[in-house]
MOPAC internal coordinates of N, CA, C and O (Angstrom, degrees):
PM7 1SCF
backbone

  N    0.0000 0     0.00 0     0.00 0    0    0    0
  C    1.4424 1     0.00 0     0.00 0    1    0    0
  C    1.5172 1   110.83 1     0.00 0    2    1    0
  O    1.2310 1   120.23 1   152.71 1    3    2    1
  N    1.3190 1   117.17 1   -27.29 1    3    2    1
  C    1.4518 1   121.53 1  -178.14 1    5    3    2
  C    1.5254 1   112.09 1   -66.49 1    6    5    3
  O    1.2310 1   120.24 1   144.59 1    7    6    5
  N    1.3264 1   117.14 1   -35.41 1    7    6    5
  C    1.4603 1   120.72 1  -179.36 1    9    7    6
  C    1.5284 1   110.15 1   -67.40 1   10    9    7
  O    1.2310 1   120.53 1   137.97 1   11   10    9
  N    1.3224 1   116.59 1   -42.03 1   11   10    9
  C    1.4591 1   120.04 1   179.55 1   13   11   10
  C    1.5246 1   111.52 1   -64.29 1   14   13   11
  O    1.2310 1   120.89 1   141.87 1   15   14   13
  N    1.3161 1   115.90 1   -38.13 1   15   14   13
  C    1.4602 1   119.36 1   177.80 1   17   15   14
  C    1.5224 1   111.28 1   -66.40 1   18   17   15
  O    1.2310 1   120.27 1   141.53 1   19   18   17
  N    1.3332 1   117.08 1   -38.47 1   19   18   17
  C    1.4609 1   120.77 1   179.21 1   21   19   18
  C    1.5228 1   110.69 1   -66.26 1   22   21   19
  O    1.2310 1   120.22 1   139.22 1   23   22   21
  N    1.3336 1   117.18 1   -40.78 1   23   22   21
  C    1.4617 1   120.87 1   178.57 1   25   23   22
  C    1.5186 1   110.34 1   -65.64 1   26   25   23
  O    1.2310 1   120.28 1   137.55 1   27   26   25
  N    1.3212 1   117.08 1   -42.45 1   27   26   25
  C    1.4639 1   120.88 1   179.00 1   29   27   26
  C    1.5272 1   110.49 1   -64.41 1   30   29   27
  O    1.2310 1   120.38 1   140.81 1   31   30   29
  N    1.3222 1   116.89 1   -39.19 1   31   30   29
  C    1.4577 1   120.54 1   178.78 1   33   31   30
  C    1.5289 1   110.69 1   -65.53 1   34   33   31
  O    1.2310 1   119.97 1   137.08 1   35   34   33
  N    1.3298 1   117.65 1   -42.92 1   35   34   33
  C    1.4636 1   121.52 1   179.33 1   37   35   34
  C    1.5227 1   110.53 1   -64.92 1   38   37   35
  O    1.2310 1   119.99 1   141.70 1   39   38   37
  N    1.3266 1   117.62 1   -38.30 1   39   38   37
  C    1.4581 1   121.20 1   178.66 1   41   39   38
  C    1.5271 1   110.28 1   -67.26 1   42   41   39
  O    1.2310 1   120.17 1   141.13 1   43   42   41
  N    1.3101 1   117.28 1   -38.87 1   43   42   41
  C    1.4641 1   120.81 1   179.64 1   45   43   42
  C    1.5257 1   110.33 1   -66.94 1   46   45   43
  O    1.2310 1   120.02 1   142.32 1   47   46   45
  N    1.3222 1   117.57 1   -37.68 1   47   46   45
  C    1.4615 1   120.73 1   178.34 1   49   47   46
  C    1.5210 1   111.39 1   -67.44 1   50   49   47
  O    1.2310 1   120.57 1   140.22 1   51   50   49
  N    1.3363 1   116.51 1   -39.78 1   51   50   49
  C    1.4617 1   118.78 1  -177.73 1   53   51   50
  C    1.5281 1   111.27 1   -70.00 1   54   53   51
  O    1.2310 1   120.14 1   150.04 1   55   54   53
  N    1.3223 1   117.33 1   -29.96 1   55   54   53
  C    1.4616 1   120.15 1   177.68 1   57   55   54
  C    1.5276 1   110.98 1   -70.79 1   58   57   55
  O    1.2310 1   120.30 1   144.31 1   59   58   57
  N    1.3134 1   117.04 1   -35.69 1   59   58   57
  C    1.4571 1   119.86 1  -178.66 1   61   59   58
  C    1.5273 1   111.72 1   -79.25 1   62   61   59
  O    1.2310 1   119.55 1   160.09 1   63   62   61
  N    1.3232 1   118.47 1   -19.91 1   63   62   61
  C    1.4662 1   122.84 1   179.98 1   65   63   62
  C    1.5225 1   108.73 1   -93.53 1   66   65   63
  O    1.2310 1   120.37 1  -102.46 1   67   66   65
  N    1.3203 1   116.90 1    77.54 1   67   66   65
  C    1.4651 1   122.07 1  -178.17 1   69   67   66
  C    1.5304 1   108.62 1   -98.60 1   70   69   67
  O    1.2310 1   121.40 1   -97.54 1   71   70   69
  N    1.3390 1   114.92 1    82.46 1   71   70   69
  C    1.4598 1   119.61 1  -176.79 1   73   71   70
  C    1.5247 1   111.84 1   -87.96 1   74   73   71
  O    1.2310 1   119.54 1   171.23 1   75   74   73
  N    1.3229 1   118.48 1    -8.77 1   75   74   73
  C    1.4522 1   121.21 1   179.39 1   77   75   74
  C    1.5150 1   113.48 1    82.15 1   78   77   75
  O    1.2310 1   120.17 1  -172.54 1   79   78   77
  N    1.3150 1   117.28 1     7.46 1   79   78   77
  C    1.4607 1   120.54 1   178.80 1   81   79   78
  C    1.5196 1   108.18 1   -96.65 1   82   81   79
  O    1.2310 1   120.86 1   -52.82 1   83   82   81
  N    1.3282 1   115.96 1   127.18 1   83   82   81
  C    1.4511 1   120.99 1  -179.89 1   85   83   82
  C    1.5129 1   110.80 1  -130.42 1   86   85   83
  O    1.2310 1   120.30 1     6.68 1   87   86   85
  N    1.3029 1   117.03 1  -173.32 1   87   86   85
  C    1.4578 1   120.32 1  -177.47 1   89   87   86
  C    1.5241 1   112.89 1   -66.24 1   90   89   87
  O    1.2310 1   119.32 1   147.71 1   91   90   89
  N    1.3110 1   118.91 1   -32.29 1   91   90   89
  C    1.4564 1   121.98 1   174.94 1   93   91   90
  C    1.5094 1   114.47 1    67.40 1   94   93   91
  O    1.2310 1   121.37 1    24.46 1   95   94   93
  N    1.3041 1   114.99 1  -155.54 1   95   94   93
  C    1.4587 1   122.26 1  -175.69 1   97   95   94
  C    1.5212 1   111.86 1   -66.46 1   98   97   95
  O    1.2310 1   120.22 1   138.98 1   99   98   97
  N    1.3266 1   117.19 1   -41.02 1   99   98   97
  C    1.4631 1   119.65 1  -178.50 1  101   99   98
  C    1.5275 1   111.56 1   -64.28 1  102  101   99
  O    1.2310 1   120.27 1   140.73 1  103  102  101
  N    1.2924 1   117.09 1   -39.27 1  103  102  101
  C    1.4653 1   120.10 1   176.60 1  105  103  102
  C    1.5099 1   111.34 1   -63.20 1  106  105  103
  O    1.2310 1   120.43 1   138.44 1  107  106  105
  N    1.3255 1   116.79 1   -41.56 1  107  106  105
  C    1.4656 1   121.01 1   178.02 1  109  107  106
  C    1.5221 1   110.92 1   -64.31 1  110  109  107
  O    1.2310 1   120.38 1   137.43 1  111  110  109
  N    1.3348 1   116.88 1   -42.57 1  111  110  109
  C    1.4657 1   120.01 1   179.73 1  113  111  110
  C    1.5246 1   111.92 1   -66.01 1  114  113  111
  O    1.2310 1   120.17 1   141.53 1  115  114  113
  N    1.3025 1   117.27 1   -38.47 1  115  114  113
  C    1.4700 1   120.67 1   176.96 1  117  115  114
  C    1.5237 1   109.93 1   -63.76 1  118  117  115
  O    1.2310 1   120.21 1   137.88 1  119  118  117
  N    1.3170 1   117.20 1   -42.12 1  119  118  117
  C    1.4602 1   120.87 1   178.26 1  121  119  118
  C    1.5278 1   111.14 1   -61.84 1  122  121  119
  O    1.2310 1   120.07 1   135.00 1  123  122  121
  N    1.3196 1   117.48 1   -45.00 1  123  122  121
  C    1.4665 1   121.22 1   178.67 1  125  123  122
  C    1.5266 1   109.95 1   -63.15 1  126  125  123
  O    1.2310 1   120.11 1   137.01 1  127  126  125
  N    1.3325 1   117.40 1   -42.99 1  127  126  125
  C    1.4621 1   120.82 1   178.30 1  129  127  126
  C    1.5239 1   111.16 1   -59.97 1  130  129  127
  O    1.2310 1   119.72 1   136.21 1  131  130  129
  N    1.3272 1   118.14 1   -43.79 1  131  130  129
  C    1.4623 1   121.12 1   179.53 1  133  131  130
  C    1.5254 1   111.65 1   -64.85 1  134  133  131
  O    1.2310 1   119.89 1   142.27 1  135  134  133
  N    1.3163 1   117.81 1   -37.73 1  135  134  133
  C    1.4638 1   120.67 1   177.90 1  137  135  134
  C    1.5165 1   110.28 1   -66.31 1  138  137  135
  O    1.2310 1   119.92 1   136.02 1  139  138  137
  N    1.3301 1   117.75 1   -43.98 1  139  138  137
  C    1.4657 1   120.85 1   178.89 1  141  139  138
  C    1.5346 1   110.47 1   -63.34 1  142  141  139
  O    1.2310 1   120.00 1   136.94 1  143  142  141
  N    1.3231 1   117.60 1   -43.06 1  143  142  141
  C    1.4624 1   121.33 1   178.52 1  145  143  142
  C    1.5228 1   110.63 1   -62.07 1  146  145  143
  O    1.2310 1   120.07 1   139.83 1  147  146  145
  N    1.3217 1   117.47 1   -40.17 1  147  146  145
  C    1.4555 1   121.13 1   178.40 1  149  147  146
  C    1.5211 1   111.60 1   -63.34 1  150  149  147
  O    1.2310 1   119.96 1   137.79 1  151  150  149
  N    1.3146 1   117.68 1   -42.21 1  151  150  149
  C    1.4636 1   121.52 1   178.84 1  153  151  150
  C    1.5286 1   110.63 1   -64.71 1  154  153  151
  O    1.2310 1   120.32 1   136.45 1  155  154  153
  N    1.3308 1   117.00 1   -43.55 1  155  154  153
  C    1.4656 1   120.50 1   179.53 1  157  155  154
  C    1.5287 1   110.61 1   -63.63 1  158  157  155
  O    1.2310 1   119.87 1   135.35 1  159  158  157
  N    1.3124 1   117.86 1   -44.65 1  159  158  157
  C    1.4617 1   120.62 1   178.62 1  161  159  158
  C    1.5226 1   112.03 1   -64.89 1  162  161  159
  O    1.2310 1   119.88 1   142.34 1  163  162  161
  N    1.3249 1   117.83 1   -37.66 1  163  162  161
  C    1.4565 1   121.51 1   178.67 1  165  163  162
  C    1.5244 1   110.82 1   -64.27 1  166  165  163
  O    1.2310 1   120.58 1   135.38 1  167  166  165
  N    1.3336 1   116.50 1   -44.62 1  167  166  165
  C    1.4682 1   120.16 1   179.93 1  169  167  166
  C    1.5259 1   111.00 1   -65.02 1  170  169  167
  O    1.2310 1   120.38 1   141.26 1  171  170  169
  N    1.3263 1   116.89 1   -38.74 1  171  170  169
  C    1.4594 1   120.88 1   177.63 1  173  171  170
  C    1.5261 1   111.00 1   -64.56 1  174  173  171
  O    1.2310 1   120.57 1   138.48 1  175  174  173
  N    1.3385 1   116.52 1   -41.52 1  175  174  173
  C    1.4588 1   120.29 1   178.97 1  177  175  174
  C    1.5204 1   110.67 1   -63.50 1  178  177  175
  O    1.2310 1   120.03 1   137.60 1  179  178  177
  N    1.3355 1   117.54 1   -42.40 1  179  178  177
  C    1.4595 1   120.42 1   178.27 1  181  179  178
  C    1.5158 1   111.09 1   -60.25 1  182  181  179
  O    1.2310 1   120.39 1   138.80 1  183  182  181
  N    1.3212 1   116.85 1   -41.20 1  183  182  181
  C    1.4577 1   121.67 1   179.99 1  185  183  182
  C    1.5318 1   110.59 1   -63.88 1  186  185  183
  O    1.2310 1   119.99 1   138.15 1  187  186  185
  N    1.3250 1   117.63 1   -41.85 1  187  186  185
  C    1.4561 1   121.14 1   179.98 1  189  187  186
  C    1.5247 1   111.47 1   -69.96 1  190  189  187
  O    1.2310 1   119.93 1   142.66 1  191  190  189
  N    1.3201 1   117.73 1   -37.34 1  191  190  189
  C    1.4619 1   121.09 1   179.82 1  193  191  190
  C    1.5235 1   110.60 1   -65.42 1  194  193  191
  O    1.2310 1   120.05 1   144.49 1  195  194  193
  N    1.3333 1   117.51 1   -35.51 1  195  194  193
  C    1.4671 1   120.11 1   177.65 1  197  195  194
  C    1.5130 1   111.99 1   -63.90 1  198  197  195
  O    1.2310 1   119.69 1   153.04 1  199  198  197
  N    1.3244 1   118.19 1   -26.96 1  199  198  197
  C    1.4596 1   121.56 1  -179.20 1  201  199  198
  C    1.5233 1   113.05 1   -78.26 1  202  201  199
  O    1.2310 1   119.53 1   166.53 1  203  202  201
  N    1.3204 1   118.51 1   -13.47 1  203  202  201
  C    1.4573 1   121.94 1  -177.93 1  205  203  202
  C    1.5188 1   109.09 1   -68.63 1  206  205  203
  O    1.2310 1   121.19 1   -50.58 1  207  206  205
  N    1.3333 1   115.33 1   129.42 1  207  206  205
  C    1.4609 1   121.09 1  -179.82 1  209  207  206
  C    1.5226 1   108.50 1   -89.39 1  210  209  207
  O    1.2310 1   121.28 1   -73.52 1  211  210  209
  N    1.3052 1   115.15 1   106.48 1  211  210  209
  C    1.4597 1   120.61 1  -179.67 1  213  211  210
  C    1.5181 1   109.30 1   -85.39 1  214  213  211
  O    1.2310 1   120.10 1   -51.99 1  215  214  213
  N    1.3286 1   117.42 1   128.01 1  215  214  213
  C    1.4616 1   122.52 1  -179.21 1  217  215  214
  C    1.5282 1   109.07 1   -97.14 1  218  217  215
  O    1.2310 1   119.90 1   -72.69 1  219  218  217
  N    1.3321 1   117.79 1   107.31 1  219  218  217
  C    1.4662 1   119.08 1  -178.28 1  221  219  218
  C    1.5236 1   113.79 1   -69.73 1  222  221  219
  O    1.2310 1   119.61 1   164.30 1  223  222  221
  N    1.3473 1   118.36 1   -15.70 1  223  222  221
  C    1.4613 1   120.44 1   179.31 1  225  223  222
  C    1.5177 1   112.17 1   -76.57 1  226  225  223
  O    1.2310 1   120.26 1   166.47 1  227  226  225
  N    1.3069 1   117.10 1   -13.53 1  227  226  225
  C    1.4590 1   121.03 1   174.96 1  229  227  226
  C    1.5092 1   113.94 1    78.48 1  230  229  227
  O    1.2310 1   119.33 1  -140.02 1  231  230  229
  N    1.3277 1   118.88 1    39.98 1  231  230  229
  C    1.4519 1   121.43 1   176.89 1  233  231  230
  C    1.5191 1   108.54 1   -66.62 1  234  233  231
  O    1.2310 1   120.91 1   -46.46 1  235  234  233
  N    1.3146 1   115.87 1   133.54 1  235  234  233
  C    1.4625 1   119.28 1  -177.92 1  237  235  234
  C    1.5257 1   110.62 1   -77.79 1  238  237  235
  O    1.2310 1   121.07 1   -13.94 1  239  238  237
  N    1.3203 1   115.57 1   166.06 1  239  238  237
  C    1.4620 1   120.53 1   179.27 1  241  239  238
  C    1.5208 1   111.35 1   -64.93 1  242  241  239
  O    1.2310 1   120.17 1   143.69 1  243  242  241
  N    1.3418 1   117.27 1   -36.31 1  243  242  241
  C    1.4657 1   120.21 1   179.26 1  245  243  242
  C    1.5272 1   110.82 1   -62.54 1  246  245  243
  O    1.2310 1   120.39 1   135.51 1  247  246  245
  N    1.3284 1   116.86 1   -44.49 1  247  246  245
  C    1.4580 1   120.11 1   178.95 1  249  247  246
  C    1.5260 1   110.96 1   -65.07 1  250  249  247
  O    1.2310 1   120.43 1   141.17 1  251  250  249
  N    1.3104 1   116.78 1   -38.83 1  251  250  249
  C    1.4584 1   120.85 1   179.82 1  253  251  250
  C    1.5321 1   110.46 1   -65.56 1  254  253  251
  O    1.2310 1   119.94 1   142.16 1  255  254  253
  N    1.3243 1   117.73 1   -37.84 1  255  254  253
  C    1.4567 1   121.03 1   179.43 1  257  255  254
  C    1.5316 1   111.56 1   -69.92 1  258  257  255
  O    1.2310 1   120.00 1   145.75 1  259  258  257
  N    1.3342 1   117.60 1   -34.25 1  259  258  257
  C    1.4661 1   120.81 1   177.95 1  261  259  258
  C    1.5171 1   111.70 1   -76.08 1  262  261  259
  O    1.2310 1   120.06 1   159.02 1  263  262  261
  N    1.3364 1   117.50 1   -20.98 1  263  262  261
  C    1.4490 1   120.90 1   175.10 1  265  263  262
  C    1.5134 1   114.98 1    86.96 1  266  265  263
  O    1.2310 1   119.68 1  -163.17 1  267  266  265
  N    1.2995 1   118.22 1    16.83 1  267  266  265
  C    1.4648 1   118.79 1   175.70 1  269  267  266
  C    1.5189 1   109.89 1  -140.51 1  270  269  267
  O    1.2310 1   122.14 1   -15.36 1  271  270  269
  N    1.3190 1   113.50 1   164.64 1  271  270  269
  C    1.4607 1   119.52 1  -179.01 1  273  271  270
  C    1.5246 1   108.45 1  -127.38 1  274  273  271
  O    1.2310 1   121.66 1   -36.56 1  275  274  273
  N    1.2945 1   114.42 1   143.44 1  275  274  273
  C    1.4584 1   118.81 1   173.44 1  277  275  274
  C    1.5158 1   108.20 1   -85.23 1  278  277  275
  O    1.2310 1   119.89 1   -36.19 1  279  278  277
  N    1.3284 1   117.82 1   143.81 1  279  278  277
  C    1.4726 1   118.82 1   179.96 1  281  279  278
  C    1.5278 1   110.12 1   -65.10 1  282  281  279
  O    1.2310 1   120.84 1   -37.78 1  283  282  281
  N    1.3358 1   116.00 1   142.22 1  283  282  281
  C    1.4652 1   118.25 1  -179.62 1  285  283  282
  C    1.5334 1   110.93 1   -70.57 1  286  285  283
  O    1.2310 1   121.16 1   -33.42 1  287  286  285
  N    1.3390 1   115.39 1   146.58 1  287  286  285
  C    1.4681 1   120.91 1   177.16 1  289  287  286
  C    1.5086 1   109.11 1   -79.84 1  290  289  287
  O    1.2310 1   120.98 1   -58.08 1  291  290  289
  N    1.3315 1   115.73 1   121.92 1  291  290  289
  C    1.4716 1   119.54 1   177.70 1  293  291  290
  C    1.4864 1   110.27 1  -132.63 1  294  293  291
  O    1.2310 1   120.10 1   180.00 1  295  294  293

């Protein structure tokens, strides 16, 4: 209960301290930069994921590390 009271007290103080200072242009530019960086990283991740060779036969990591495959049971 003490944490909730501290958060409520901090919120009440910030509401009463209306100095008119806000994030301004620099805050907006930082936000735009972060959004652009996120889009670039997302597109790069998609490109790398497409390059992953998915094995539908389900070869395990141990078999892949040893470099051989057991014939499938049919």
